[in-house]
C-alpha positions as CSV (number, residue, x, y, z in Angstrom):
1,M,49.1,-130.4,-71.0
2,I,48.2,-133.8,-69.7
3,E,46.3,-136.8,-70.9
4,D,43.1,-137.7,-69.0
5,L,43.6,-141.3,-67.9
6,S,41.1,-143.7,-66.3
7,V,43.2,-144.4,-63.2
8,R,40.4,-146.4,-61.6
9,N,40.4,-148.8,-64.5
10,M,44.1,-148.9,-64.8
11,V,44.6,-150.1,-61.1
12,R,42.3,-153.0,-61.8
13,N,45.2,-154.5,-63.9
14,H,47.2,-156.4,-61.3
15,S,50.5,-156.0,-63.1
16,L,50.2,-152.2,-63.1
17,A,48.2,-151.5,-59.9
18,R,51.2,-151.1,-57.5
19,A,53.2,-148.9,-59.9
20,I,50.2,-146.6,-60.7
21,S,49.3,-146.4,-57.0
22,D,52.9,-145.6,-55.9
23,A,53.1,-142.9,-58.5
24,A,49.9,-141.3,-57.1
25,W,48.6,-140.2,-60.5
26,R,45.4,-138.8,-59.1
27,D,47.3,-136.7,-56.6
28,L,49.5,-135.4,-59.4
29,R,46.6,-134.2,-61.4
30,G,45.0,-132.5,-58.4
31,M,48.3,-130.7,-57.6
32,L,48.6,-129.6,-61.3
33,E,45.1,-128.2,-61.3
34,Y,45.7,-126.4,-58.0
35,K,49.0,-124.9,-59.2
36,C,47.4,-123.8,-62.5
37,D,44.6,-122.1,-60.6
38,W,47.1,-120.5,-58.2
39,Y,49.2,-119.0,-61.1
40,G,46.3,-118.2,-63.5
41,R,47.3,-120.8,-66.0
42,D,45.2,-123.2,-68.0
43,L,45.6,-126.9,-67.6
44,I,44.8,-128.5,-70.9
45,V,43.5,-132.1,-70.5
46,I,43.6,-134.2,-73.6
47,D,40.7,-136.7,-74.0
48,R,41.4,-140.3,-72.8
49,W,40.3,-141.6,-76.1
50,Y,42.7,-139.5,-78.2
51,P,45.1,-142.0,-79.9
52,S,48.3,-140.5,-78.7
53,S,50.3,-143.6,-78.8
54,K,49.1,-144.7,-82.2
55,T,49.4,-141.3,-83.9
56,C,52.6,-140.7,-85.8
57,S,54.1,-137.4,-84.5
58,A,55.9,-136.9,-87.8
59,C,53.0,-137.3,-90.3
60,G,49.8,-137.7,-88.3
61,H,49.0,-141.2,-89.6
62,V,47.1,-143.3,-87.0
63,A,48.0,-146.9,-86.8
64,A,45.1,-149.4,-86.7
65,K,46.1,-151.5,-83.8
66,M,48.9,-151.3,-81.2
67,P,48.9,-153.7,-78.3
68,L,50.4,-152.5,-75.0
69,D,53.5,-154.7,-75.3
70,V,54.6,-152.8,-78.4
71,R,57.1,-150.3,-77.1
72,E,58.7,-149.2,-80.5
73,W,57.1,-149.0,-83.8
74,V,57.6,-147.8,-87.4
75,C,55.0,-145.6,-89.1
76,Q,53.6,-147.4,-92.2
77,N,53.0,-144.1,-93.9
78,C,56.3,-142.2,-93.5
79,G,58.8,-144.9,-92.1
80,T,59.7,-142.9,-89.0
81,R,60.7,-145.1,-86.0
82,H,59.0,-144.2,-82.7
83,D,59.4,-145.0,-79.0
84,R,55.8,-145.4,-77.9
85,D,55.9,-143.1,-74.9
86,V,58.0,-140.4,-76.4
87,N,55.7,-140.4,-79.5
88,A,52.7,-140.1,-77.2
89,A,54.2,-137.2,-75.4
90,I,54.9,-135.3,-78.6
91,S,51.4,-136.1,-79.9
92,I,49.8,-134.9,-76.6
93,K,51.8,-131.7,-76.7
94,A,50.7,-131.1,-80.3
95,A,47.0,-131.7,-79.5
96,G,47.3,-129.4,-76.4
97,L,48.8,-126.6,-78.4
98,A,46.1,-127.0,-81.0
99,V,43.4,-126.8,-78.4
100,S,45.0,-123.7,-76.8
101,A,45.3,-122.0,-80.2
102,C,41.9,-123.0,-81.6
103,G,39.9,-123.7,-78.5
104,G,37.7,-126.7,-77.6
105,S,37.8,-129.7,-80.0
106,V,40.1,-129.4,-83.0
107,R,38.7,-132.5,-84.9
108,P,36.6,-131.6,-87.9
109,K,32.9,-132.2,-87.3
110,R,31.5,-134.9,-89.6
111,E,27.9,-135.4,-90.8
112,V,26.1,-138.0,-92.8
113,S,24.3,-136.6,-95.8
114,R,20.9,-138.0,-96.6
115,A,21.7,-138.8,-100.2
116,G,23.9,-141.8,-100.5
117,G,25.2,-141.7,-96.8
118,S,28.6,-140.2,-97.7
119,R,30.4,-138.1,-95.1
120,R,31.7,-134.6,-95.6
121,N,33.4,-132.0,-93.5
122,R,31.0,-129.1,-92.5
123,N,33.7,-126.6,-92.9
124,S,34.5,-127.5,-96.5
125,G,32.9,-125.7,-99.4
126,P,30.2,-127.1,-101.7
């Protein structure tokens, strides 16, 4: 399981460009895809817009904002202290396992009803 990152946009940031280029992230993904094909495995790629850094791995609460300079944070919902990168890795693993178990997108589909504009889950009862 990996997170789809916009490497092209990330290397435009002058502070990160050299480190990202040195790590050869594009090459790493290509190698992972090749190896997965070779061994008959599935490479699950989590959407780049999934809020992995902002989602509490303990309770699932999503923080409203989190600037890149915040490396540690405490969940407002459950009080769990998180390292940003470790928490993101746990969240990506959980999302990948959900995709492998349920297939495709695991987020509930929302629709807007015509009467009053309220939202409801299609899968829920009447």
